[in-house]
Wavefront OBJ file of the C-alpha trace (Angstrom):
o trace
v 42.511 59.166 -101.606
v 38.889 60.377 -101.737
v 36.510 59.262 -99.039
v 34.394 56.257 -99.872
v 30.665 56.733 -100.318
v 28.734 55.754 -97.225
v 26.171 53.166 -98.276
v 23.502 51.764 -95.960
v 22.037 48.416 -97.039
v 18.790 47.078 -95.640
v 18.346 43.332 -95.989
v 22.061 42.629 -96.415
v 21.603 39.068 -95.150
v 19.016 38.263 -97.844
v 19.695 36.593 -101.177
v 20.425 39.803 -103.093
v 22.353 41.311 -100.190
v 24.611 38.279 -99.989
v 24.984 38.271 -103.769
v 26.296 41.829 -103.924
v 28.188 42.071 -100.637
v 31.471 40.758 -101.971
v 31.395 43.302 -104.804
v 30.587 46.377 -102.701
v 32.212 45.814 -99.305
v 35.609 47.221 -100.314
v 34.278 49.791 -102.759
v 32.110 51.671 -100.251
v 31.851 52.245 -96.525
v 29.058 49.763 -95.887
v 26.610 49.846 -93.011
v 23.736 47.450 -92.473
v 20.214 47.766 -91.099
v 18.448 44.574 -90.059
v 16.396 43.152 -87.223
v 19.167 41.022 -85.747
v 22.398 42.364 -87.195
v 24.652 40.690 -89.762
v 28.045 39.019 -89.688
v 31.341 40.674 -90.613
v 30.142 44.269 -90.249
v 31.839 46.530 -87.662
v 29.642 47.099 -84.626
v 29.302 50.826 -85.251
v 27.934 50.111 -88.745
v 25.804 47.100 -87.786
v 22.483 48.751 -87.018
v 19.532 46.850 -85.596
v 15.945 47.908 -86.119
v 12.607 46.989 -87.638
v 11.780 48.915 -90.811
v 8.146 48.682 -89.738
v 8.964 51.239 -87.028
v 10.370 54.595 -88.128
v 11.587 55.454 -84.628
v 13.650 52.262 -84.418
v 15.591 52.900 -87.629
v 15.921 56.631 -88.154
v 19.303 57.035 -86.442
v 20.804 54.425 -88.778
v 20.560 56.893 -91.672
v 22.724 59.640 -90.172
v 25.673 60.517 -92.408
v 24.646 58.112 -95.178
v 25.096 59.081 -98.852
v 23.143 56.255 -100.498
v 20.621 53.700 -99.246
v 20.209 50.327 -100.954
v 16.802 49.142 -99.787
v 16.593 45.369 -100.213
v 14.648 44.369 -97.089
v 11.179 43.008 -97.831
v 8.857 40.095 -97.252
v 8.165 37.890 -100.259
v 11.716 37.212 -101.399
v 13.783 34.039 -101.774
v 14.366 33.674 -98.037
v 10.811 34.508 -96.989
v 8.885 31.609 -95.474
v 6.100 31.735 -98.049
v 8.080 33.323 -100.882
v 6.015 35.636 -103.081
v 2.873 34.201 -101.485
v 3.519 36.060 -98.229
v 0.246 37.100 -96.614
v -1.144 40.621 -96.762
v -0.465 41.576 -93.133
v 3.213 40.732 -93.459
v 3.440 42.486 -96.826
v 1.731 45.551 -95.364
v 4.148 45.841 -92.457
v 7.388 45.140 -94.298
v 6.835 46.259 -97.873
v 4.327 49.099 -97.568
v 4.943 50.690 -94.171
v 8.575 49.586 -94.177
v 9.327 51.135 -97.560
v 7.664 54.389 -96.527
v 9.758 54.446 -93.349
v 13.002 53.867 -95.259
v 12.183 56.637 -97.740
v 11.090 59.023 -94.994
v 14.155 58.342 -92.845
v 16.358 58.912 -95.894
v 14.801 62.299 -96.619
v 15.060 63.429 -93.002
v 18.726 62.401 -92.863
v 19.637 64.139 -96.118
v 20.437 60.953 -98.044
v 21.188 61.796 -101.674
v 20.037 58.588 -103.390
v 18.021 55.433 -102.734
v 18.306 52.232 -104.750
v 14.955 50.500 -104.319
v 14.745 46.760 -104.884
v 11.580 46.363 -106.879
v 10.774 43.067 -108.576
v 10.289 41.566 -111.997
v 7.098 40.090 -110.571
v 5.496 43.479 -111.220
v 5.065 42.340 -114.834
v 4.791 38.603 -114.197
v 1.306 38.409 -115.691
v 2.784 38.698 -119.175
v 4.044 35.151 -118.746
v 0.474 33.892 -119.140
v -0.018 35.885 -122.362
v 1.058 35.270 -125.958
v 3.850 35.304 -127.068
v 5.576 35.129 -123.679
v 3.717 32.009 -122.567
v 4.841 30.278 -125.757
v 8.413 31.470 -125.264
v 8.622 30.083 -121.738
v 6.986 26.796 -122.691
v 9.531 26.252 -125.463
v 7.047 26.559 -128.309
v 8.780 29.659 -129.680
v 12.488 29.730 -130.478
v 13.770 33.264 -129.706
v 16.616 32.746 -132.188
v 14.106 32.351 -135.000
v 11.275 34.568 -133.803
v 11.471 38.176 -132.653
v 9.709 38.686 -129.315
v 8.812 42.248 -128.223
v 10.464 43.018 -124.909
v 8.469 44.083 -121.883
v 9.887 47.484 -120.884
v 9.718 49.777 -117.871
v 6.948 51.632 -119.719
v 4.803 48.519 -120.274
v 1.595 48.215 -118.284
v 2.228 46.451 -114.948
v 0.808 42.949 -114.596
v 1.043 42.007 -110.898
v -0.238 38.639 -109.711
v 0.445 38.733 -105.957
v 0.320 41.058 -102.954
v 4.114 41.046 -103.126
v 4.203 42.404 -106.682
v 1.541 44.993 -105.838
v 3.664 46.146 -102.894
v 6.638 46.606 -105.211
v 4.541 48.729 -107.562
v 3.539 50.791 -104.529
v 7.238 51.253 -103.786
v 7.910 52.433 -107.333
v 5.105 54.990 -107.192
v 6.176 56.107 -103.723
v 9.686 56.534 -105.126
v 8.344 58.631 -107.987
v 6.478 60.862 -105.538
v 9.365 61.209 -103.069
v 11.786 62.028 -105.864
v 9.526 64.767 -107.237
v 8.445 66.247 -103.910
v 11.669 65.922 -101.913
v 14.252 66.189 -104.722
v 15.915 62.904 -103.790
v 17.206 60.486 -106.422
v 15.485 57.086 -106.312
v 16.366 54.336 -108.767
v 14.118 51.276 -108.901
v 15.507 47.926 -110.017
v 13.050 45.197 -110.953
v 15.253 42.339 -109.834
v 14.842 38.983 -111.525
v 15.703 35.525 -110.226
v 18.700 35.977 -107.936
v 19.381 32.635 -106.267
v 21.454 31.921 -103.185
v 23.870 29.735 -105.164
v 24.042 32.109 -108.121
v 22.627 29.578 -110.574
v 19.390 29.685 -112.586
v 16.462 27.503 -111.651
v 14.731 25.322 -114.226
v 11.895 26.400 -116.501
v 11.030 30.094 -116.373
v 14.033 30.592 -114.123
v 16.209 30.531 -117.233
v 14.328 33.563 -118.538
v 14.394 35.769 -115.436
v 17.817 34.762 -114.067
v 20.293 37.383 -112.879
v 23.783 36.363 -111.797
v 25.478 37.708 -108.698
v 28.010 39.763 -110.616
v 25.358 41.159 -112.957
v 23.029 42.371 -110.197
v 26.062 43.764 -108.364
v 27.120 45.613 -111.520
v 23.646 47.089 -111.946
v 23.435 48.240 -108.334
v 26.930 49.753 -108.444
v 26.109 51.606 -111.664
v 22.919 52.868 -110.017
v 24.840 54.098 -106.974
v 27.337 55.897 -109.207
v 24.874 57.265 -111.772
v 24.925 61.040 -112.404
v 23.203 63.252 -109.839
v 20.861 64.398 -112.590
v 19.176 60.973 -112.629
v 16.331 61.588 -110.212
v 13.987 58.681 -110.928
v 13.963 55.657 -113.175
v 13.085 51.979 -113.389
v 15.342 49.228 -114.741
v 15.124 45.467 -115.116
v 17.748 43.433 -113.294
v 18.316 40.330 -115.418
v 21.239 38.701 -117.167
v 21.417 38.373 -120.953
v 19.442 35.132 -121.088
v 18.386 33.527 -124.379
v 14.783 33.241 -123.128
v 14.747 36.774 -121.734
v 11.667 38.902 -122.396
v 12.548 41.791 -120.068
v 14.206 44.823 -121.639
v 17.897 45.614 -121.146
v 18.248 48.434 -123.671
v 17.046 51.113 -121.248
v 19.558 50.191 -118.527
v 22.376 50.085 -121.085
v 21.507 53.510 -122.488
v 21.030 55.242 -119.131
v 23.437 53.409 -116.813
v 25.826 51.611 -119.140
v 24.760 48.238 -117.741
v 26.104 45.375 -119.845
v 25.431 41.962 -118.289
v 28.338 39.541 -118.339
v 26.327 36.373 -117.827
v 23.395 34.386 -119.151
v 21.469 31.429 -117.781
v 23.013 29.307 -120.510
v 26.492 29.699 -118.987
v 25.505 27.654 -115.947
l 1 2 3 4 5 6 7 8 9 10 11 12 13 14 15 16 17 18 19 20 21 22 23 24 25 26 27 28 29 30 31 32 33 34 35 36 37 38 39 40 41 42 43 44 45 46 47 48 49 50 51 52 53 54 55 56 57 58 59 60 61 62 63 64 65 66 67 68 69 70 71 72 73 74 75 76 77 78 79 80 81 82 83 84 85 86 87 88 89 90 91 92 93 94 95 96 97 98 99 100 101 102 103 104 105 106 107 108 109 110 111 112 113 114 115 116 117 118 119 120 121 122 123 124 125 126 127 128 129 130 131 132 133 134 135 136 137 138 139 140 141 142 143 144 145 146 147 148 149 150 151 152 153 154 155 156 157 158 159 160 161 162 163 164 165 166 167 168 169 170 171 172 173 174 175 176 177 178 179 180 181 182 183 184 185 186 187 188 189 190 191 192 193 194 195 196 197 198 199 200 201 202 203 204 205 206 207 208 209 210 211 212 213 214 215 216 217 218 219 220 221 222 223 224 225 226 227 228 229 230 231 232 233 234 235 236 237 238 239 240 241 242 243 244 245 246 247 248 249 250 251 252 253 254 255 256 257 258 259 260 261
């Protein structure tokens, strides 16, 4: 039986980490990097460190094939959500992302899956026709809405979304300069209970099994895929974020939609 890929996950105790853990824990040899450790991970794989300090985390990357970088401030479990203040964003999402990328390169990691965010294009929701779609004034079954794609101009509206765009550009640079594969996933609304929230939540929703599928397909993508950006959403009726690109490149076919819940 071939050896399992060694996958290090930062932020495993967060909403996305908990969502995917059940799908990946038996498929790969999982290790975790967090400030305080996580439950149900063997001690030797349960690394503690602050991603804001390169020296405190670098040993955690030894022998790792793939890093799934989920840790950040501004997510579902953050105190202030996407309204996290600049100093916290700077430490966790700017310096922290650099440290994770740098530690990966130094350790010879082959691929990083970077958890970006759909909030990088959130500004479109205030523009026509997307504002009308989300307010219920346009029926997507009767009216064709152009999808926002990975090539669309970013529309950040918070320090958090700006920090995720920084991470994408840092990934592009690291991939080109250091020949490491980095796949960015603009994750949508991944809730702790796996259900969509009301309103716009029905547009940006991604189920646990769908985000797990997308991350697994990113981990197992061909070595030739050096850099790309994909949207992590389910096939929601009110969706305005593109899924064609992820289907063509990764074979991602979401199994769920907000309407199922």
